N, C-alpha and C positions, 0 to 999 in steps of 0.2 A: 675463549670464545663462547664455550657452552655456558659458563657462569653468566656471561654478559647476556646471552639469549634468555636465560631463566629470569634474570633481573628485569629485562625489558618486558617480557610477557607478564610477569607478576605485577609490574607497574600498570600495564594496560588493564589487567583484571581488577586491580585495586580501583582504578579510575572508573571502569565500566560497571563493575558488579560488587564493589566493596561493601555495599549496604544490603546485599541480597543474601538470604539464608538458604535458598534452594535453587539449584541450577541444573540444566540439562546439557549434555554434550551430543552433538550430531556426529556419530562415529561410523564412518564408512569402512574403516579398516585400513585406509590408505595412509601414507606417511604423514600428511598434514594433520588429519584428524587423530591419528594415533599419538602424535606428539602433543596435540592439544589435550587429549585425555590425560596423559601422564603429567603434563604441566599443570593442568587444572586440579588434578588430584593432589599434587604436591603443595599447591597454593591454598586449597579449600579450607584447611584448618578449622574443622568443626562444622563446616557448611554441609548441607545435604546435596550430594552430587549423584546424578543418574545419567545413563547413556542410552541411546537408541540408535539402531541401524535400520535403514529403509532398504528392504529387498525389493527392487523394482521388477524382478522376475523377467528381465529382458535378455538374459544370456545364461548359458550353462555355467555352473560354478558360483552363482551369486548367493545361493543358500549356504554353501560351504564358507564363503567369505564372511557372511553375516555371522555364522557360528564362530569363526575364528575371532572376529571382533568381540563377540560376547565373552569368549574365553579370556581375552586380554582384559576386559573390564572386570571379569570375575576375579582375576588374580589380584586386582587392586581393591577388591571389595566394593566395587561400584555396581549397583543394580543395573541390569541391562535388559532391553526389550528389542525384539525384531518386529518391525512394522512392514506389513506386506501390501504392496500396491495391487489392488484388484482392478484390472482394466480389460477392455475389449481391444479390437484392432485400433491402433493409434494412427491417426492421419495428421499430416502437417509436421510441425517442428517437434521431433521426438525429444530433444534435449529440453526444450521449453516445457513440454507436457510433463516430463519426468521431474523437472525442477518444481513445478507447481504442485504436483502430487506429493513430492517429498516434503515441501513446506507445510502442506495441509496435514499430512500424517504426523509430522513432528509437532505441529501446533496442538493437534488434538491430544497427543500423548502428553505433552507438557502441561496443558490445562488440566487434564485428568489427574495428573500427579501433583498439582499445586506448585509447579515450578515458576519462578519469577521471570526467567529468560532461558534461551537456548544458545549455547556457544557454537559458532561455526568456524571451520578451519581455513577460511580464505586467507591467502598469504599476499605478500607484496607482489609476487609473480602474477597471481590472479588479478590483482588490481591493474597491473600493467597490461595484461592481456585484455581485460575488460575495456580499458581505454581505447586500445586499437580496434577492438570489435565494434565499439560504439562509434568511433571515428569513421569507420567504413560505412556505417549506416546513416551518416550525416547528423549525428546527435548534436544537440545544443549544449549550452553551458551546464545544465543540470545533469544530462547524461554523461558528459565528459568529466564531471566531478567525481566519478567513480563510486565504489561501494562505500557506504557509511559504516563507521565502527559500530553504531547502534541504530537500529531501524525497527519500527513497529509495523507489522503487517500480519494478516491472518489471525488476528487476536493475540499475537505473541510478540515479545521483544526479542530481537535477534542481535547477538553481540559477536563482533569479529576482533578478538584480541591479538590476532597474528598478522594483521595488515602491515605491520612494520617489519616483518621477518621474512627473509627469503626462503624459498622452498628448500634449496640445498642445505641451508644452515640447519633446518629442522631435521633433515635426514642425517646430517653429520652428528647431530645431538642424539638421535636414536641409535645410530651405529655405536657411538661411544658408550652407550648404556646397554648395548646388546639387546635392544628392543626391535622385534621384527614387525613388518607391516606387509600388506598385500598391495601389489601393483595392479591397478585396474587396466586390463588390455585395451579398453576403449580410449585410454589416454594416448594411444599411439595410432588411433584410427583417423586417417585424414578426411573421412566423411564428415567429421564434426568441425565446425568453424573454429572452436577454441584450440583444437589440436593444430590446425593449419596456421593459425596466428602464432602459436608457440613455436612451431618449426620455423616460421619466417623470422621471428625474433632471434632465434639461434643462428640462422643463416646470415643475418645482417648484423649480428653482434650488437643488438640494441640493448642498452643498459637498463635493467629492470628498475633499479633504484631511481634513476632519472625520470623514467616514464611514470613511475608511481608518484614522483614529486609533482609532475604536471597536474595530476588529479587533485593534489592538495592545493596547488595554486588556483585551479579552477573552482575548487570548493570555496575558497576565500572570496572569489569573485561572485559566486552564487549567493553566498551569505549576504554580501553587500546589496545585491539585487533584491533579495527577499526583504531586507530592511527598508529599502527604497519603496518597494511595492506596498509595504505596510503603511508607510507614511502617506503615500498617495491615496490609500484607502481610508484615511482619516475621515470620519463622518459617515461611513457606510452604515446602513441600517438593514435589518431583517424585519419584514412584516408579512404576516399571513403566508409564510413559506416562500416569499420572494426576497430578492436582494436589491437594494438601491445603492448605487455608487454616485458620488458627486461628479457630474458630467464634466465640469470645467477642469478639475484636477486630472481626471482620466484623459481628457483630450490633449492636455499639455504634456503628458508623460511621454517618455521615449517609447519606441515600438516594443521593446522587450518587456517593459513594465506593463504596458497595456495588454500584452499577450498573457502575462502572468495573472493579471486581474481578470481577464476574460476566462481563462481556463478555470481558475478557482471559483469564479462566479457561476459558471455553467455547472460545474461539478457539485457545488453545494446545493443548488436549486434542484438539480436532477437527482440528487442522492445517488450519484453514479460512483461505482468503485474505481473506475479508471477515467483519466482525463480525455477530452476530445482530441482527435487527431490534429496534428500541427497544420495540415493543409486547410482543414475546415475552419480552424481558428483564424488563419490568415484571411480567408474569405469573409468571415464575420467581422473582422476588424476593418476591412475595407468598406463594408456596407455601413457599419456604424460611423466610420469616419466621414462618409458622404451624407450622414443624417438619416439613413434608412434603418428600418427595423429588419431583423433577420432571425432565423431559427437555427439553433445549433444543439444537436443531441437532445431534442425534446424540450428545449428552453427557448423562449422568445427573448431576444435582446433588443431593447427598444429605448432610444434616446427620447426623453420627453420632460418638459418643464424643469430643466436643470439637473435631471437625474438620468443615469443609465439604469434602466429597469431590467432585471433578470426574472422572468416569469415562467412558471411551468406552463407549457403549451397545453391548452384544454384538450385537444385531441389525444395527446399523449397521456394526460391524466385520465381520460376516459378509458384508455386501454388497460388501466390498472384494474378495471372491472368492478363488479359488486362483490363485496365480501361480508360474511356474517360475523358477528361478534363471538368472543369466547364465552365460557360459562359465567364469567364475571361481568359481561357486558362491555368488554374492551375490544378494540380492533386497531390493528396497525395497517394503515392504508397507503399505498403508493410508495412505501418506504420512507414517507415524509411526514406522516401525521399519526398521532395517537388519539383515538376517540374513546370516550367513556360514557356510561349511562345508557347504552343501547339496549333496547328491549328485544326479547325473542320475536322472531319474525321480521325484524328490521335488518336492513343491510346498509353498508357504506359504499358510496361511489362518488364520482365527480358530480358537481352541481350542474355544470353545463350551461350553455347560453340560453336554452329555451326556458329554464326555470328562473332566469334573472328577471323576466317580465313580472313575476309575482312578488319580487322583493325590491326594496329600496336600496339597491346595491350601491348607488352613487353616494349615499350617505356614509358608506364605509370608507370612502377615500381611495378605494382600490380602482385600478383600471378594469375595463370590462373583461378582458381575457384573464386577468388576474383573479377576478371574482369567480369567473366560470370554472377555473381550475381548482377551486377550494373543495373540500369534502362536504358531502351532504348525506343525510340519512333518509332512506326510502323504505316504504312498505307497500308492496303490491303495486309498484309504479307510481305511488303518490308521494310527494315530498313531505317528510315529517319535520325535518330541521335542516337549516343551513347555519350551523353554530358559529362559523367564522364571521358571517355577515349579520347575524341576528342572534342574540343570546337566547338560550333555551333553558327552562327550569330543570331539565334532567340531563341533557346531552352537552358534553364539552368536547372541544377539539384543541389539541396542543401540537404545534409544529415541532418536529424532531430536529430540524437543522437550525443551527444558531449562528450568530455573528462570530462566536468563538470558533466554530467549526470552519467558517469561511477563512478566518485568519490563520487557522492551523493549515489549511490547504495551501495558503500562500507560501508556506515553508516546505511544500512537497513538490513544487514544479520549478 
């Protein structure tokens, strides 16, 4: 059995990281991550391997556990770092806050050390537990598709080579090799949702492998929906920071496909790190379906002249404020535009509706709100340039969000 486990994990590592020369291991010191460390070390074969432990500082003994994890890595000759979470009083979901902090710290550490990816020790049990947790929250197909083997976020690639392995099999493998690990007492604390779900699975004798297979089936359905959404988006255009979708194809698409297009469209135009809430998306879809324009997360969604326009809301663009250029005359504005050629004393802000009267904005082919939300260069309250609407000999404006980014977002919802 142990040989089969090693072969299975090695195959997963070959598939996920076979072409990578430098990898990190997120090492908590628990059984899953300890097994991952040893398996990754046996597999690495000349690759540079490093490990890091995040000390959240949330309970007594965490520093000692981090030190024990470091000793285990040291015995294998794997460089190890302890990353400390500096935080004030935590309000809201403690587990979510700790998870976000852990990923941020690990990402910074991995980038600093030139690592291509970080290995995470999530198992088949974690996959099954995640399915039930998300089911309880009313998640859709994407959420119920479970954790992906490979996922990019926080500027780093995260790999999960143990998703096909059960937690107990890893512990049996460790015991067979006389490798010790630390049991986190919070894994028995019923205050945490994951622990309650785990206990419920045990009480009901729910089979981990079958539950995990459900996520794989739903992932296949998600992939099909993503391909369909891409096809419906054929002919989509990005212009001046806005997105245009062919309205006919959008209107004929099933509800779920229209939802995916709406989410990706809003997110790409807003340059938002997270998608809009499902309830607000449903409201926007009803409005657009009735032929009305609506606003969602700072983006105007407007059916007009055979297109569904996604436009940055001028008022939201105005809230990005006035920013000064750097020493090279460059400025990144509203998370959506890069401007160059700006002189000292000039600032970048939204063009706004009032300034449109001084420009032949209709000649640009843009809608009025679309033109008003573009960047402008100002000096002492006077308009210097509106480079999106009228070329300027010195100042240029480049949109940062592209059609390729929109299509990538279609694969993340």
